N, C-alpha and C positions, 0 to 999 in steps of 0.2 A: 508700525503698528499699520495692519492692513487697513483699507478702509471698508468701510460697511455697506454690504449689499444695498442697493436704493431699496427702499419699500413704496407700497401702494401710498398716496397721499392720504393724509389723516389717520394712519396707523402707528400705532404707538412701537418704538424700537425694543420693546422691553418683555413684546411678545415671544411666545417659541419661535427660535431660529427657523422653523421651517422646512420644509422640503430643501434637500440640494441636489444638484445632478452630478453625477450620474446617481440615478434611482437603483436603491437594491432590489434584486429580481423578486422577494416576496412580495416589496411594497407594490412593485409594477403588477404583478401578478392579481392581488386583491383589489386594486384600485381599476385597474382593466375589467376585474369581474362584477364590481359595483357600476362600472358606467353599460356593461353588457345586460346586468341585471334591469337597470331602468331601461333602457332600449325594448328587453323584450316583453318587460311587465307593465309599463305606463303606457297605455294606449291614447291617453288623452293628450291634446296639446297644451293645456293648461291644467297644471294641478297644484296642489299645496305642496309647500316645502315641507320636506321631511328631514329630521335629524336621526343618522343611523349609527349604532355602535355595535361593533363584532367583527365579522366579517360577510361577505355577501351568503346569502343561504344560513348563516347561525348569528343574525344580529336582533337587536330589539330596535323599536323605531318611536319616534314621537312625531306625530304628524300635527304640523304648524296650521291651524285653521280654527278659529283666527288667529293671527300672529300675536305671540307675548308682547307684551308693552314693557316689561320691566326686568331688567337685566338680572338681578339676583334670582327672580322666578327661572329665566333661561340656564344661570349657572347651575341651579338645581337640579335642571331637567339634565343637563348634559353631566352633572356628577352621578345622578338617579341612572342612568343609560350606561354610564361605563363601570359603574359598579356591577352592575346585572349582567352586563355584557363580559365582563371577565370570569363570569361562573360558566358562560358558554365556549371562550376560547382563550387559549392562554395568551395571546398578543391581541388586543380588540383595538380596530382602527375606528378612525371620527368621521363620518361623512354627512355632507350636506347635499340633499338631491333637489332640485330646482329645475322649471324650466328656464329658457333663453339662452345666452352666449356665453362663451368663456370670458367673461371680463368680471370684475368685480359688481356687485348687486348690494342693495341694499340691505336684503337678507343674511346676503355673506358676512357683512360689517357687523350687522346687529348681534350676530350670534358668535363672532370672532374674540370677542374679549371673555365672555363669560366662558367660552370654550378652552379658552387658554389657561385660564384660572384654573379650571376644574381640572384640566389634563395634568397641569404643574404640581395642583396639591395632590394629586393619588401617583405623582412621578412618571406619567407617560412620555415619553421621549417625543411623540409625534401630535400635532394640533389638529385641528380641523382642515379638510379639504373638499374641495366644492366638485361635483359632477353634476353633469349634463348629459345630453342626449351626445353632444358633440365630442365630451372628453372628460378631463378632470384638470383642476388645476390650484395650487397653494394660494391662497389671497396672501401670505406673508410674503414668501419668497418668488412667487410668480413662475415657480417651475409647473411644467405643464405636459401633459399628452394629448393629442386631438388626432380623432380620427375622421374621415369622411363616413366611411360605413363600415361600421363595425359588426362584424359577424363572428357567431362562435368558431373557434378553432374545430376542426373534424379530430375525431377519436376521443 
């Protein structure tokens, strides 16, 4: 039996398995676009944590201001966003944008359990991915992509 990959401390091993390297091209393209969208559209240094479902440019969002304290409420929010985004795109992604570095943060961990539950209940193979101005990461598998200067590709 192969050993389980190491999870961040405090994460339950029953959560979705997370992204595995190498990342599929479509997933890489969507997550790069989500990072670029954040860089180009959010001028503030500090901004509220926002949950997105869909793909960049065709997504529904929930701005967490003030933060939701109840895990059941967060699960309902994720479920609702995923259902609405399924009407917009055939393969919706779920990502959390927030300020800060590419390391686990309280906001990530607060949304991780409810997001995993909602994704599993809808049969979604992907879970929550965290996006900051520096890149993205999966809080379960720690697969990540980081950029020093992210720019729109010509053409």
